[in-house]
C-alpha positions in Angstrom: 198.5 47.6 -10.0 196.8 45.2 -7.6 197.3 45.4 -3.8 196.5 42.6 -1.4 196.0 43.2 2.3 195.7 40.4 4.8 194.1 40.6 8.2 193.0 38.3 11.0 196.3 37.0 12.2 197.3 36.8 15.8 198.0 34.6 18.8 195.7 31.6 19.3 195.8 28.6 21.6 196.2 25.2 20.1 192.9 23.6 19.2 191.3 27.0 18.5 190.3 28.4 15.2 191.1 31.5 13.1 189.8 33.2 10.0 192.1 35.2 7.8 190.9 37.7 5.3 192.6 39.2 2.2 191.1 42.0 0.3 192.4 42.9 -3.2 192.2 46.4 -4.4 193.6 48.7 -7.1 193.4 48.6 -10.8 191.8 45.2 -11.1 190.3 43.8 -14.3 189.9 40.2 -13.1 191.2 37.9 -10.4 191.5 34.3 -11.6 193.1 32.5 -8.7 193.5 33.5 -5.0 195.2 31.6 -2.3 197.2 31.4 0.9 200.8 30.4 1.4 202.7 30.3 4.7 206.3 30.4 5.8 207.4 29.2 9.2 210.7 30.1 10.8 213.5 28.3 9.1 211.3 26.8 6.4 210.4 27.6 2.9 207.1 29.0 1.8 204.4 26.3 1.3 201.0 26.2 -0.2 198.0 26.2 2.2 195.1 26.6 -0.2 194.0 28.0 -3.5 190.7 28.8 -5.1 189.8 29.7 -8.6 187.3 32.2 -9.8 184.9 29.4 -10.4 185.3 28.0 -6.8 187.5 25.1 -7.4 189.7 24.6 -4.4 193.1 22.9 -3.8 194.6 21.9 -0.4 197.6 19.9 0.5 197.0 16.7 2.5 198.7 18.2 5.5 195.9 20.8 6.0 192.9 19.7 4.0 191.0 18.3 7.1 191.3 21.6 9.0 191.3 24.3 6.4 188.6 25.9 4.2 189.3 28.5 1.6 186.5 30.7 0.2 186.1 33.9 -1.7 183.6 36.7 -2.3 184.2 37.7 -5.9 182.2 40.9 -5.8 184.3 42.1 -2.9 187.6 40.7 -4.3 188.2 39.0 -1.0 189.5 35.6 0.0 189.2 33.9 3.3 191.0 31.1 5.1 189.3 29.3 7.9 191.7 27.2 10.0 190.3 24.9 12.7 192.0 22.7 15.2 195.1 24.9 15.2 198.4 23.3 15.9 201.7 24.8 17.0 203.0 23.7 13.6 200.6 26.2 12.0 202.7 29.0 13.3 203.9 31.0 10.4 203.6 34.2 8.4 200.6 33.7 6.1 200.7 35.4 2.7 197.8 36.1 0.5 198.3 35.3 -3.2 196.4 36.3 -6.4 196.9 35.7 -10.0 195.2 38.6 -11.5 194.8 40.9 -14.6 195.1 44.6 -14.1 193.2 47.3 -16.0 196.3 47.6 -18.1 195.7 44.0 -19.1 198.8 42.7 -17.5 198.5 39.2 -15.9 200.9 38.4 -13.1 201.2 37.0 -9.5 200.5 39.4 -6.6 201.5 38.9 -3.0 200.4 40.5 0.2 202.8 41.6 2.9 201.8 38.7 5.2 200.1 38.3 8.6 201.6 36.5 11.5 199.8 33.5 13.0 201.2 32.2 16.3 199.7 29.1 17.9 200.6 28.4 21.5 200.4 25.2 23.3 
């Protein structure tokens, strides 16, 4: 199995910045796509960013000017840099990976989430 553990969340003032990290571990054969999703109170989970193993990124228009996703493949780690934080960014942020285990099973994996709270 593959485990994802997020870190870096917390309470930040509006206009500030934050970097989230997510480290994958376990019986990993390959990780193809990693990304970040978020879920705000009373809302459905939404895409923040994804990045493929080759470095191709995807951002929704709502965040693309403020968000950068990156990954360190040897460390099986993905990062999310958020600048110019807004109160609307307040949410639980979930790490995502589409990966293949040593047992050669491909599936989606999710972290437990890390809380980001932006105060005004």
